[in-house]
N, C-alpha and C positions, 0 to 999 in steps of 0.2 A: 273318802276313798281317793287314793293317789294311783291313778291307772298307769300300769306299765305294759308296754306292748309285748306280746308273746308271739314271736315270729313263727313258732311251730304251729300256730292256729291257722295259718294261711295256706290253703291247699295249692298244689302246683297248677290246678286247673283255673285258678283265679286270675284270668287274663284281662287286659284292658278291653272293655267292650267297644263295639263299633260306635262311631259318632252318632249321637242321638239328637243333637241340638239344632240342626239346620233345616229340618223338613217343615214346610209351611202348608197350612190349610186355610181355605176361606172360612170365615165364621159360619156361614150357612151350612157348609159340609161338616164342620166340627159339631154343630148342634145336632145335625142329622145322625152322625156317627155315634155321638154320645147317647142319644135317645135309643138308638138301635142296640148299643152295648148294654144299656140298663135293661131294656126290654128282654133281650136274649139271655141276660144273666140274672134276671130276677127270679131266683129259685130260693128254696129254703136256705137262710143264712148258714145253718148248721151243715147242710149238705154241701153248699158251696165252699164253706171253710174247709171241710174235709178234703175237697178236691184240690184246694190251694196248699194243703199242708205237705211239708217234706220233713222227714225225720222227727215228726211229732212236735215240731216247734210250737205251733199255735195251740195245740192241745195242752202242752206243758204250761204255756203262758196263761191259758184260761183257768187252769187248775190252781195257779198261784195267786189269784186275785179274788176279791169279793166282787161277784158279778152284778150285784145290785147297783144301779146308777144312783149317785148322790147329788141332788140338785145343788146349785150354788146357793149358799145360805144368805140371809139378809145381812148378816154381819160381814161376810166376805164381799158382798156388793158394796156395803158401806166403806170398807177398806179400799176397794178398787176405786170407788168414786172419790174418796179422800185423797189418795196418793197417785192414782193413775197407773198402778201396777199392783200385783199381788203374788206372793210366793206360796206355792202349794208344796208341802213337805211329803217326802216318801211316796210320791205318786207311782213311780215305777219300782218294780221289784229288783233285787240284785241280779236275778237271772235275765230280766229284760235289759238292764243296763249292760250287762256282760255281753249279751248277744249283739247289741249295737256296737260296742267297742271292738268285738271280734271282727265284725263286718268292716269297720273302718280300717282295722289293721290289714285286712285282705285287699284293701283298695288304696293303700298308702302311696302307690306309684302314680295315682291320679291326682294327688294333692298339688295345688299350685300356690306358691308363695307370692305375696304382694311386695316384691322387691323393687320394682320400678318406681321412680319418683312419682309418676302420675297415679300410682295405685296406693300411695301412702295415705293413711287415715288421720294423721296428726301433723301439727306444726312442730318443727324441730325445737329442742331445748325447752319444752313445756312439761307440766306435770303429767301429761298424758302420753308423752313420746318416750321412745326407747330405741335402741340400736337395731333390735331384731324386727322381723316382719311377721304379720299374721299369715296363716296358711288356710286356704279354702278348699273344700271338697264338695262336689255336687253329684247329681245323677242317682241318688240313693233309691228313688222311687222305681227306677228301672232295673235295679240290681236283681239278679235271679235269686230265688229262694235257696238257702235260708237268709242270705245277706240282706235282702231288701224287705223281708217280712215285717220286722218290727218298725221300720221307717214307714211302711205303708199302713201298718196297724194304727199308728198314732193319728191318722186322719179321722178315725172314728173309734178311738179307744174308749171303752166304757167309763173310765175315770177322767177322761178329758172332754168328751162330748158335752156333758152338762154345762161346763164353763164356756165352751164355744157357742152353744145355743144361747146362754145368758148374756154373753158379751158381744156377739155378732148377730143374734137372732136366728130364727128357724131358717133352714136352707143355707146355713153358713157354707162357705166355699174356700178352698185353698187359693191364694192369690199369687204368691211367689213360689219359685222352685225352692224346696228346702235346701239348707246349706249347713254343712258341718264346718265349724271353726276350730282350729287348732293353734295353740300358742305355746312356745317354749319360753324358758326364763329370759327376761329382758327383751321381750317383744312388745312393740308399741300397742297402745290402746286405740281409742277412736274418739275424735273430737265430738263434743256434744252436737246433736242434730235432732231433727223431728220437731214436733210442736205445731200448734194450730196457726202460728204466724211464722211462716217459713217459705223458702223458695221451692221450686219444683224438685230439687234434689235433697230437700230437707234441711239445707243450711239456713242459719238465721236470716230472716228477712221480714220486714214489718208489713206483711200483707196477709190477708186471709187465705189460707191454703185449704181448699175443699178436699184434697186428697188425704189430709192428716187431721181428722176431727174427732172429737168426743162429745157426746150429748147424753143426757139422761132426762127422760120425760115420763112422769107418772110411774116411776119405779122401773122403767125399761131402759136398759143401757144400750147405746149404739156407738160402735167404733168403725170408722171408715176403713181402718187397717189395724189389725191386732197381731202382735208378735207373741209367739210361744217359744220360749227358750227351754230346751230339754237338757238338763245338766248331766253330763257324762263323766264328770270328775268333780272333786271338791274345790271350793274356793273360799278360803278363810278370810277373816277380816284383815285387810291390808295386803292380801295376795294380788289384788287387781281383778280385772274383768268387768262385767256389767255394772254400770253406775247410772244413777237416775237423779233428776231434780224433782223431788216430791211435789205433787200438786201442779206441775207445770202444764198439764193437759188443759188447764183453765186459765192460763196466763193471758194478760191483756196488753203486754208490752213485749216487743221483740227482744230476743236474747242478744245481748251485746256480743260482738264477734270476739273480743278479747276474753270474755267469760267463757264462750263456747270452746275456745282453744286452751283454756286453763292458764291464761296469762294475767290473771288478776290476783291481788293479794287476798287471802282468805277464801280462795276457790273451794278448798276441801270442806269448808264449813257448810256449804250449800249443796254439795253433791254427795250422794249416799252410795256406797258400794256394799251391798248386802252379802252376808256369808251364806253359801249354799252348799248342799251335799249332792253327790251323785244320786240321781233318782228324783230330785226336786224338779219342779217346773215353775218357771216364772212367766206369767202373763203380763204384758204391758201394752198399753195403747201407744201406737206410733205418734199420737198427739202429745204424748209425754216426752219432754226433752230428756234424752238419754245418750249414752256413749259407753266407753270402756276405759278403765284405768290400765296403765301399762302392767303387764303380767310379771310378777316378781317371785312367784313360788318356784321351787326347784322342779316340781312335777309338771307335766304337760296339762294345759287347760284344754278341755274338750266340751263341746256342746253341739246340739242340733237345733237350728233355728228355722221355725216355720212362720209364715205370715198368712192370716186368714182375713176374709172380708165378708160383709153381708151378701145375701143372695144375688142382688142386682147391682153390685158395686165392683169395680175392678181398678186396680193400679197397674199390675203386671200384665204381660202378654203371653205367659207360658201356656194358657189355655188354648191358644191358637194352634198349637201342635200337640194338644192333649198331654202336656207335660213330658213329652218325649216318647220315642218308640219303646215298645215293650213295657208300658206302664199299665194302661187300662186293662189289658188282657190278664194281668196278674192281680187285679184288684177284686175284692168282694163287691157286691152291689152297693153296700154302704160306702166303701172307700171310693168307688167310681162316682157316686153321687156328689161327693165332696170336690171332685175334680171337674164337675160340670161347668160350662161357661156361665157368665153372669146373665141372669134373667129372673124375673119376678116369680115369687112363690105361687101366685095365683095362676100362672101359666103351666100348671101341672108339673112343677119342679119336684123331683124326688128329694125329700128332705130327711136327713139323719136326725133322729130324736135324741133326747137326753140319754137314752139307753145305749147309744152308739151301736157297736157291732152286735150287741145282744138284743136289739129291737128291730122291728120291721121298718122299712122306709115309709114315711108319710107323704102322701101326694094328694093335693087338692084336685077335685074333679071339675073340669070346665064344661060348661053347657055344650052338648052336641050341636044345638042350634047355632050357637055363636061360632063354633069351629066350622060348621058348614057354611055359615055366612062369610067367614074369613076366606074360605076356599073359593067361594064365588067372587069375592072382591079382589083378593090378593093372589089367589092360586096356591095358598098355603094354609095349613091349619092354624097358624099363629101369625099375628100381625107383627 
């Protein structure tokens, strides 16, 4: 699918929203507010979904998919453990992809290009560089319906949640603000980054990085940070875009800087750029060394990038302001649970199950005696 923008789809009422990014909350108040939201909004998912629906969007999406959750298979776990990433084909319907692309079109005036030298993602004159700049778009979770509906729905999509549970564990949470990436022909890629031996910003460095790790024990997979790339346009072989060093989530030697920048002979032999179609989803561990090839295709590249973490692990700080104004109040109970701050499942964390939006939230009950004891000791139900 080569997506072309239709400007007629953008209504005149689609104006730049008020700034949502600079309000701060103390962690304690965030947790209190989040629990209040979940408690007040924990109604029948079907009823709540109906209240959220505008113009029948959610109802149409539900009718277009198989509502039964499909757990991640043993073969898929083998592939992810082997390579550090997996591609799921045809996850989203054509209608779902179209709704996201229409929403992006209506917010094109909010796109910011990485034109400044400090924002460039590659070294000049390398196999990853190009003259053009990548373009970034954020704030999708706060977009009013119908524009933000599908971006919020991906937090607990019934075709996505089984993989998030398998790769991050029960109680998985959104860690970063979602980001839409756009690239025109001859725009730069991204130097290789990530990996278990890397610096705080993910650049190659020969030290253990606890923020970017992968482990598998007794059949259970754990990623400290998991990326989900939702493809909104096609990328054929040689077009450019997402690339990966297969198996590098288990590497034992730091990635040489020249290799990360594509400055060594035979670089392309070791870096794989998979072909994808609009509607495909790529899950990859941030412990897997990855980047992007320069975009060479004539059509615009589009994707929505999400990052998730286990229940009690955090890299980003977006949860401190509940991922922005006007987000939680537009979420279903399941979606709001994914936006909760990091804390352990045993502390009555509402958890999305493999059924995603189609299932009830799961919550472990904590002993009333222990909670009463904590109140007596700490003045709070939770330590």
